[in-house]
N, C-alpha and C positions, 0 to 999 in steps of 0.2 A: 295393561295386563290382559285385557280382552283380546288384543291383537297378537301379543307376543306369546301368551300361554292360553290359547283358546280352550284346551281340554281342562286345565285347572280351573279356569274361569267358569266353564259350564258346570263342573262338579260342585264348586262352591255355591254358584247361583242356585243349583238344584237343591242344595241343603237348606236354603232359605225360601224356597218356593212354597206357598201355603197350601197348594192343592195337589202336590205330588205324593206318591206313596212313601218316599224316603225324604220328605222335605222338612219344612219348618217345625212340624210337630215332633219329629224325631230328633232334630237338632236341639230343640228346647228341652225335650225329655232327657236326653243324654246330659245336657248341661246341668239340669236340676239334679239328676242322679249323682253326677260327679261332685257337685257342690255339697249335697246332703251327706254323701259318704265321707267327704273330707271333713265336714263339721263334726260328724259322729266320731271319726277317728281322732280328731284333735281333742274332743271332750273326753273320750275314753282313755286316751294316753295320759291326760292330766289327772284323771281320777286314779288310774292304776299307779301312777308315780307319786300320788299324794301331793301334788303341786299346789299352786296358789288357789286354784279353783276349789279345792276341798276346804280351804279356810273360808272362802266366800260362802260355800255351802253351809258351813256351820254357823256363820254369822247370820245368814238369812233365816236358817231354821230356828235359831234362838230368838231372832226378832219376831217372827210370826208366832212362835209359841208364847212369847211374853206379851204380845199384843192381841192375842185371840180374844174376841168379844163373844160373849154368850149369845148375843142376838144374831150373829152371823153363823154360828156353828151349825144349827139345824139346816140352814140353806146349803152350806158347804157339804154337809153329810148327804143331803138329797142329791146334789150334783154328782158327788163322787160315787154314790151307790148306783145311781141311774146309769153311769158310764162304766160300771164294772163289765168284765167280759160278757157276762150273761145279758146285760142290758144292751150292749153294743151289738151282740149277735141277734137279739130280738129286733132291734131297730133295722138291722141289715136285712133280716128276713122280710120285714114289712116293705122295705124298699125294693127287695128282690121281687116280691109279688107285683109291685107297681111296674117295675121294668118288664116283667113277664106279660102283664096286661097290655102294656104299651108296645110290646114286641121289640124292645130295645135289647137285642141279644148281646151285643158287644158290651153294653153297659152292665148287663147282668153278669157277663163273664168277668168283667173288670172287678165288680163287687165281690164275686165269689172267690177270685184270686187274692184281692187286696186284703179284705178283712180277716178271714180265717188264716191265710198265710202270714199276714203281718203279726197277728196275735201269737202264732206258733213261733215265729222268729223272735219275738220279744221274750217268750219263755226260754228259748234256747240261749239268748244273750244273758238273761238273768243267771242261768246256771254256769255260764262261762265266766262271768265277772264275780258273782257271789258277793256282792256288796251288802253289808248290813244296813238296815234302815236306821233313821235317826232315833235316838233314845232320849227320853225325858222322864222325869220323876213322876209327873202326873199327865200322861199322854191323853190326847183327845180320842185317839184311835190307835189300836195296837194290831200289828200284823206280824206273822212269823216268816213270811216269804222274803226273798231277796229284793233289793231296792233298785238296781240299775239294769236297764232303763225302766221308766214308768209304764206299766201295762195299760193303765187307764188313759194316760195321755196318748199312747200309741193307738189305742182303739178309737179315740176321738179324732185323731189325725186321719186315720184310714176311712172311717165312716163319713165324716163331714167332708173329707177331701173328695171322695167319689161323688157324693151328693152335690157338692158345689161345682165340680167339674161338669157334671151332667146339666145342671141348671144354667151354667154359663154357656154351654154349647147349644142349649135349647132357647136361649134368650138373645134378642137382638140389641136392645138399647144398652149402651155401655154404662150409663149410671146405675141401671138395675143390676148389671153384672157386678159392678163394684160393690153394691150393697150385699149381694149374695156371697161374694168372696169375703167381705168384711164380717158378715154374720158367721160364716164357717170359722174364720180365724178367731173371732170372739169366743165361740163355743170351745174351741181347743184351748185358748188361753184360760178360760174359766175352769175347765177341768184340771188343767195343770196347776192353777192357783189353788184349787180345792185340795190337791194332794200335798202341796207344800204347806198350806194353812193348817191342815189336820196333822201335820208332823209325820207323815208316812213316807215322804220322799224329800230328797235334797233338790236344790235348784238344778244341778247338773243332771239329775235323773230325768227330769221332765224335758230339759233341753235336748238331751241325747235321744229321748223317745221321739221328739219332734223330728230330729234329723234322720234317724234310721227309718222311721215310718214314712217320712217324706220321700226317702230314697226308694223304698218298696212301692209306695203309691205311684211314683213317677214311672217305675219299671212296668207296673201292671197296666196303667192307662196308656202309656206309650206303646207297649206291645200290642194291646187290643186295637188301638187306633191304626197302627201299621198293618195289622192283619186285615182290618176292615178295608183299608185303602187298597191293599194288594188284591183282595178278592174283587173289589169294585173294578179295578183295572182289568182283571182277567175276564170279567163278565162283558166288558165293553169291547174286548179284543175280538 
């Protein structure tokens, strides 16, 4: 292929080059974006159609409500209240100050786009789908807003996603990078679990939130990374 189609070969090779302005980071970002959008679309279509996933939702919701232990409830309430939009924005503000002090302009821009923009996108999607929350006779927590997708889970994906991406880029040892990514994924899973445990979201709500917020996160980080690389190339020219 290299000899027969040199132009195509160079184009494909450039898409996987780690140091070019339209290289591997852009390819990976577009791939993640496409996968996340597809996952969200698949979940949303199942929810709208009332397909099998809604039966699983109800079974999971009933199981958690029936097995809710009083010893875990205060902890789950703490996790869920800490990751309310106000809490996520407060943590984002503190991280923004850190980025400003470190003069990490592109990370600051990524954070400013990802978190507020992603939270607004979540609100828009709630009003588009208007799905009612789970209903129980003796609920642990009661909310009047719409359910799909989960705003708390979206906020966790956006904040911890930007934070983990920054730490991974600033860290050299791969084992430490794996720990950082694992910790971020663990926090997102914990927030999602708290929402299902407390009976204010279905399983598909939190899964859809992970997908759509992952898509928005990939868009913001990839865009800022591409902009940084393009400006670096112009400076060296």
